[in-house]
N, C-alpha and C positions, 0 to 999 in steps of 0.2 A: 711699453708705454707707449710707442709708437704705430699700435695696433689702434691703441684709443685713442690718441690723437686724431688719427684718420675717420676714424667712427664718428667722434664729435664732429669731425668737418663735413662727414658726409649727411648726417644728422643738422646739420647749420645749410649743407647743399637741398637737402630734401627738404627744409623749413623756406629758404628762401624760392623754391620753386612753387612750393604750395602758395605763398604773398603773390609771386607773379602768375599765378594762376588765378588767383582771387583777382587780383586787380586787373588780370585782361578782360574776366567775365565782368566785371565794374565798365569798364573801359567799352565793353561791348551793349553791354546794357544803356550806356549813357549814349552811344555813337546810334543804338537804333531807338532812341526816343526823336529824334527827328531827320528828315531827312529831305534833302535839296537837289531835285532833278531839273533837267535841261530838254523838257521833249521838243525833238525835233520835226522838220517837216519832212515830204518827200515829193519826189517828180514822178510823172508815169513818161516810160520812157514807150513810144508806142502803146496805142490805147485801142483797141478792137471790140466792137461791140457784136456778138453774135448772131445771138439770138432773143427772144424772150421767153421768159418760163410761166410754167402755170399758175406759181403762186406771184406773177407780176413782175418779177425783178427780172434782171436782164445776164443772160453769160455774158461773160468779158476775158478777152485775153491781156493781159501787159507786163510790163516790168517795174515792178516798184524798186527805187533804188532813195536811197535816203540821203538827207542832207542837214550835215551836222550844223550849216553857217547862220542857219535863221531858227530859232527857236525860242519857244517860250520858256516860263521859269514857275517852276512849281514846289513850293516849300511845306511838309505836310509834319505836322508836329502833335505828338500824342499830346491829349487835353482833359480837363477835368468834363468841358462841356465841347459840342461841337460848334466851332465856328469857320465862317469862308469871309475871303475879305480879297477881293481883284481890282487888279491894277491895269495898266496898261491900256489896250484899245480897249473900249469899252464892247461890252457883248449886250446886244438887245435881248436876252431869254430870260424867263422863270426859271427860280431854280430846279424846278421838276427836269426842266430840260436842259439843264446843266451837265454835259456829258461825264466832268471829273464828280459832281456830286449824285450823280446818277450810278455812277461806278460803288463810287462810297458806298450807296445806301444798300446797292444790289449785292455787297460782298459783305455787308456786316449784316443783314439780315440771313446769310449763308452760315459765316462763321461767327462762332459766338465768342472766339477769343477776339475779335476788332473791339477796339473801345472808342470811344469820340478822340476825334483830333481836328487841331485847328489850321485848315490851310488859308498858306498866301499862294496868289497866285496871280502873276502877271504876263498879261497877253500880247505876244509882238508877231505872232502868225496872223495876217488878217484872214478874214473868213469870206467864204464864197470866192476861194482863190486856188480853189483843186490843189490845195496843196496838205489837207490831212490834219490840219492843225487840232479839230476838235477832237479827233479819233486817235491822235498822239498823245493829248492831255489825259483821255482816260486810259489809256493803256499803259502811260506811265503812273497813273494815280494807283493802277491795279499792282504795277510793280513796288510803289512804295509800299501801299499794305503788306506786299507779300514780306517785305523787310521788317517793318516795323513791327507786325504782330507774329514772326516767326510761323507762317502758314505757313511753310515748306512746299510750295505750289510749285514744278516745274514751268518750263517756257510754255511746254502742251499745253499743259491745265492754266493758269495764263490767260493762254491764246483763247480757251475754250470759255473762258469767266467773261468776257469783254467782246464776247463777238454777235451777242444779242446787241451791242451799242452802238454798232457799224462794223460795214463789210469790210475795210481795211483798219480795224481796229487792231486784228491778231498780228497781222504786218508789224506794228510799231513794238509789239513784243520782242522778236526777233529782233528787228531794227539792222536789217542788212538785205545788200541785193538777193531781191527775188523774182521769179517766175510766178504771176498770181493766176487761177482762173476761176472759174465757178462766177458769184458775183462776185469776188476779189479777195475771197478770204479762203480760198483754197492755195496752200505758197507753197513754193518750192526754192529753197534757197538758191542761188546760183554762183558761179565765179563771175566777176566782171572785173577786169582791170582798167580802170577811169585814171590812170597814169597818164599825165602829157594833155590833159583838157582842164579849161576853166569854164565858169557855168557862170551867165547872167541872166538872174530873175528879175522879171517887171511885173510889176501888177497896176491896170490901171484903175481908176477911181472904180469905176463899176464894174458890180461884181455880177455874177451867174448863177442861178439855184440849179440846183440840181435835176428839176423838175422840168425847168427853161430846157436845160441842154437835151435830155430825154424828148422834149415834145417832139423836135422835129427829127430825130434820130435816124439814120441810113441802117440797117443791119447787112452784117456782111458774114452769113455761114458760111462760105468758103474759106474765110482767113482761119477757121478753127487750126490750129497746131503749129501754123505757121512761125510765127516769134518763137516757141520753144525749140523748133529744129534747126534754126537757125542759132540759137545763144548756143546750144548745144554742139554745132561744129566751131566758133567764133569766142573767145571768150573774154577779146581785147575790145571796150567800148568802139574805139573811134575808128577800127577795122570794120569792127561790126557794123555802125550807120551809114560808113560811105562805101561797102557792099552792097547793102539792101535799105537804100533807101526808100522806099515802094511799102518793105514792110513796116516799117516803125513809123506809124502816120496813127495820127488822133482821130479817131472818127466823128469825134464831137463838133471839131472844128466846121465839118459841115455843116451844121444842124447853129452852132453858137456864131458863128463870122456873119451871115447875114444879121442876124439883129444887132451884132456889137461890132462894127466896122474897124473900131480903132483898134480891138485886139487883133484883127488880120492884120493890121497898117504895122503894128507891133512886130508882127511876125515879120512880114516883108522887111522891113528895115533892118531886123537881125540877119534875116540871108543876103540883104545887099551890101551888108559887112560883112561879109566873107565867113560867117557860122558854117562850120560843118555840120551842122543840125539844128533846127526850130522847130518848137512843138507847142502847143498849148499843153500845162498840165493838168490832166484829170478833166473835167467838167469846166476848168476854168474858173479864174478870168487870167489866172497866172501865164507868161508867156517867158519859156528860157530859150540861153543860147548858147553851145558848147562850141567852144574857141580855143583854138591852140592856145597851152598853157602861158606862153613867152608873151601874149599879146595884154598883158594887165594896161600899160600905158594909153592902148588904141580903145577896149574896151570902155575904160574909164571915161573916156570923150566921147565914146555912141551912148552910154549911159546917162552923162549930162546931158547931152542932145535929148535922148527920148524922154527925161523923167520934165526936161521943157516943154516939149513939144505935144507932147498927149497926157498933158499936167499926170503924170503917171507917178508910183510910188517901187523907187528902186528899192531892190528886196537884198541883191547879194551881188556882189563880184568878187566869188572864190577860185581858190582851185579844187579841183578835184582829186587828186593824188598827187 
């Protein structure tokens, strides 16, 4: 009799397990009908332009660092018909040039299982800022499609999918500090200890196009491998930057600052305020400064002053670690 009871109990447990599994499957299906992601921006720690390639692009070396405190908002839902709604900062471009839509169309043409989606996109990372916002949006769209339609693509495969959309798109698939070479698409994840540092990011109202930044660039082939050699020897960012300030410079500052004096002036004000490191990100126009993490009240005052003096947009005052 006890054996029969145990057997019945086992059957009930098995049935309950089956129901739990079925419920889990339903929950998973429900979860993957929509996704909400927060495409973040990046900064460059040093950016050396080495030489011009035969294809017209330039070989560079830099460190990409993800900054999670400033991000866009990307909601992707399965739908019966394709739809796209954009909020926040207005983007003055045709749908054919929108990297989110281009990513969807490119992947939908390749993977038959990708169906229609409705996209709600809120733009908060300014463009023309050197922060990689558009590239991040495209990369996160690929991540969303991979999950929503169970494509099973690895990070390496996703990086390959978005490479044609922008040189720094693959970085946002990994979204971890990386040494970047080639045109910015050859990535090597690195250990980078950012504890004890606070970042201030300021963008003047003016933007800088990549074409404009490259127009007066001075190439430095002699700088090849200098960044990676230092990164391999020191992993703490503060020590790295204070030990080798001449290595971690942005070559675009030479071409951009004469054309945009306000960008140069913001960098100088950050340096005068005892930033451990101040630099333009990418090809501009955002400038950031790294400070000791215990300086929040002082940096708040500095940002308010810069905002008024340069009619600039304060993007972030946040701890890195």
